[in-house]
C-alpha positions as CSV (number, residue, x, y, z in Angstrom):
1,M,-1.0,-23.4,-13.7
2,K,-2.1,-20.0,-12.4
3,T,0.6,-20.1,-9.7
4,S,3.3,-20.9,-12.4
5,A,2.1,-17.9,-14.4
6,L,2.2,-15.7,-11.3
7,M,5.8,-16.7,-10.5
8,L,6.9,-16.2,-14.1
9,T,5.3,-12.7,-14.1
10,I,6.9,-11.7,-10.9
11,T,10.3,-13.0,-11.9
12,A,10.1,-11.4,-15.4
13,C,9.1,-8.0,-14.0
14,I,11.9,-8.0,-11.4
15,F,14.5,-9.2,-13.9
16,A,13.4,-6.8,-16.6
17,T,13.6,-3.8,-14.3
18,S,17.0,-4.8,-13.1
19,M,18.3,-4.8,-16.7
20,S,17.0,-1.2,-17.3
21,S,19.7,0.4,-15.1
22,P,23.4,0.3,-16.2
23,V,24.5,-0.2,-12.6
24,L,22.2,-3.1,-12.1
25,A,22.9,-4.6,-15.5
26,Q,26.4,-5.6,-14.4
27,K,25.1,-8.2,-12.0
28,P,21.5,-9.2,-12.6
29,T,20.0,-11.4,-10.0
30,V,17.0,-13.5,-10.6
31,K,14.7,-13.7,-7.5
32,V,11.9,-16.2,-7.3
33,Y,9.3,-16.1,-4.6
34,T,7.1,-19.2,-4.6
35,H,3.5,-19.0,-3.7
36,N,4.1,-20.9,-0.5
37,Q,7.0,-18.6,0.5
38,L,4.8,-15.6,0.0
39,L,2.1,-17.1,2.1
40,Q,4.6,-17.8,4.9
41,M,5.9,-14.3,4.7
42,E,2.3,-13.0,4.9
43,Q,1.8,-14.8,8.2
44,Q,5.1,-13.5,9.6
45,L,4.0,-10.0,8.6
46,W,0.8,-10.2,10.7
47,D,2.8,-11.7,13.6
48,K,5.3,-8.7,13.5
49,Q,3.0,-5.7,12.8
50,D,0.1,-4.0,14.4
51,R,-3.0,-5.7,12.9
52,S,-5.3,-2.8,14.0
53,K,-4.2,-0.8,11.0
54,G,-5.5,-3.5,8.6
55,L,-2.3,-3.5,6.7
56,A,1.1,-5.2,7.0
57,S,3.9,-4.9,4.4
58,Q,7.5,-5.8,3.8
59,T,9.9,-4.5,1.2
60,L,11.4,-7.5,-0.6
61,D,13.8,-5.5,-2.9
62,T,14.5,-1.9,-3.8
63,N,16.8,0.2,-5.9
64,E,16.7,3.6,-7.6
65,I,14.0,2.6,-10.2
66,R,11.9,0.0,-8.5
67,K,10.6,-1.3,-5.2
68,T,9.0,-4.7,-4.7
69,I,6.7,-5.0,-1.6
70,L,4.6,-7.8,-0.2
71,V,1.4,-6.4,1.3
72,T,-1.4,-8.0,3.1
73,R,-4.7,-6.2,4.1
74,D,-7.8,-7.0,6.0
75,K,-9.3,-3.5,5.7
76,D,-9.9,-1.1,2.8
77,G,-6.9,1.0,1.7
78,Q,-6.8,4.7,1.3
79,A,-7.2,6.2,-2.2
80,E,-3.8,6.9,-3.7
81,M,-2.2,8.4,-6.7
82,H,1.4,8.6,-7.8
83,A,2.8,11.3,-10.2
84,K,6.0,9.5,-11.1
85,V,5.4,5.8,-10.2
86,S,3.6,3.0,-12.1
87,D,2.2,0.3,-9.8
88,F,2.0,-3.4,-10.8
89,F,-0.1,-5.6,-8.5
90,V,0.2,-9.4,-8.5
91,V,-2.5,-11.0,-6.4
92,V,-1.1,-13.8,-4.2
93,E,-4.2,-14.7,-2.2
94,G,-7.7,-13.5,-1.5
95,N,-10.2,-11.2,-3.3
96,A,-10.6,-7.4,-3.4
97,T,-12.2,-4.7,-5.5
98,L,-9.9,-2.3,-7.2
99,V,-11.5,1.1,-7.9
100,F,-9.5,3.3,-10.4
101,G,-9.9,6.4,-12.4
102,G,-12.5,9.0,-11.4
103,T,-11.7,11.6,-8.8
104,M,-9.9,11.2,-5.4
105,L,-11.9,12.7,-2.6
106,N,-10.1,14.9,-0.1
107,P,-6.6,14.5,-1.6
108,K,-3.6,15.3,0.5
109,S,-0.3,15.8,-1.3
110,L,2.7,14.1,0.1
111,Q,6.4,14.2,-1.0
112,N,7.5,13.2,-4.5
113,G,4.1,13.7,-6.1
114,E,2.3,11.2,-4.0
115,S,-1.3,11.8,-2.9
116,L,-3.6,10.1,-0.5
117,G,-7.4,10.6,-0.1
118,D,-10.5,9.2,1.5
119,S,-11.9,7.3,-1.6
120,V,-12.2,7.3,-5.3
121,K,-15.5,8.7,-6.7
122,G,-16.8,7.9,-10.2
123,G,-14.1,5.3,-10.9
124,T,-14.2,1.9,-12.5
125,S,-14.5,-1.1,-10.2
126,I,-13.0,-4.5,-11.0
127,K,-12.9,-7.7,-8.8
128,L,-9.4,-9.1,-8.3
129,G,-8.5,-12.7,-7.3
130,R,-5.5,-14.9,-7.0
131,G,-3.1,-14.7,-10.0
132,D,-4.5,-11.5,-11.4
133,V,-2.0,-8.8,-12.5
134,V,-2.8,-5.1,-12.6
135,Q,-0.8,-2.2,-14.1
136,I,-1.7,1.3,-12.8
137,P,0.0,4.1,-14.7
138,P,1.1,7.3,-13.0
139,N,-1.6,9.9,-12.2
140,I,-4.5,7.4,-11.9
141,P,-6.4,7.5,-8.6
142,H,-6.9,4.0,-7.2
143,Q,-8.1,2.2,-4.1
144,L,-8.4,-1.4,-2.9
145,L,-11.6,-2.4,-1.1
146,I,-11.4,-5.6,1.0
147,P,-14.5,-7.6,1.8
148,T,-15.3,-7.6,5.6
149,G,-13.6,-10.4,7.5
150,K,-11.3,-11.3,4.5
151,T,-7.6,-10.9,3.8
152,F,-6.0,-9.8,0.6
153,T,-2.3,-10.4,-0.1
154,Y,-0.5,-9.0,-3.1
155,L,2.9,-8.0,-4.4
156,I,3.4,-4.4,-5.6
157,L,6.2,-3.6,-8.0
158,K,6.6,0.2,-8.0
159,L,8.5,1.4,-11.1
160,Q,9.9,4.9,-11.1
161,M,8.9,6.6,-14.4
162,H,11.1,9.0,-16.3
163,S,10.0,12.7,-16.1
């Protein structure tokens, strides 16, 4: 049942964001990614990319207001924060700890209001597992921590927020 809810959530998010743009509303396309397809894509990502970085990703869909990315990790991510983007995570497989809020340590500003840092200090920690969905509004520092020797695979839907 959790897999059905996961696929429904993914499809609804992608479809809803495609309807919010007049250009896209002319020809909406429903895209469904089954759990098995995502797991196959995950394996292909590791086969194609440098595993030493602990991260492999592939953009599945993009337009001017959203980007859908399949990500798999086997190492902790950097702390990050987005000024104009809201992130939605849908956990495909594995477990991780999401740390959010608090203060980003040693932030480095990138283009378009993005920031990367070493870690998040004083944030809230929550355990994530298969089927979990997370929404992270703009300007909230966040970081994924991956258990040693484990892999965490998730979809990110990045939505551009209006200024």
